N, C-alpha and C positions, 0 to 999 in steps of 0.2 A: 722818269718815263717808265711805264709798265709795259712789259713785253709778254705776250701770250706764246707759250711753247706748245708746239704740236708734235705728237709722237708719230712714228712711221704709219701706223694704220689710218690715222687721220689725213696725213700727207697723201697716202695712196688714194684715199677716197676723194679728196678734194681735186687732185690732179688727173686722176684716172690712169696714172702710171703704175707699173709694177715695181716692186722693190728692186729687181735687178736693173731696170731702166733708170730708176732714180740714182742708184749708185754709179751707173755707167756715165750718166750725164754730169754727176759731181765730178768724176775723174777727168772729164773733158771741159771743166769749168762752164758748163752749160746749165747748171742747176745750183740753187743755193746750198751751201755747205752746212751741215748740222753742227750744233754746239754740243759739247760734252756735259752731261747732266750728272755724271758719276762714273764709277769704274766701268760699268757695262751698259750705260744708258745714254742715248743721244736724243735731241729733239731739234726741231726747226722753228725759227722765229716766224710766227704767223705773217707779219708785214712783209717779210722778204718772200714768202710763198705767194702772198697776194700780189706783189710787185711782179714776180716772175709770171704769174698767170696773166696779168694784164699785158706785159710784154709779148706773151705768146698770142694773145687775141690780137694785138696790133700787127704782128708779123703775118698772121693768118689773113687779116682783112686786106692788107697791102698786097699780098701775094695773089689774091683772088681778083 
């Protein structure tokens, strides 16, 4: 299976969240964790970000 890896600027653009909010939600287990790409690089699996976004849309629609 092929995984597309997204770097932080792309994740910020897709989600509309800031860097600090992303890492705060990761620490609270409310956002997908990044994977290590090397000594100083991380990325997110695109399908996990898409699933998180879909869940956020569902929560928002049910709350309204």
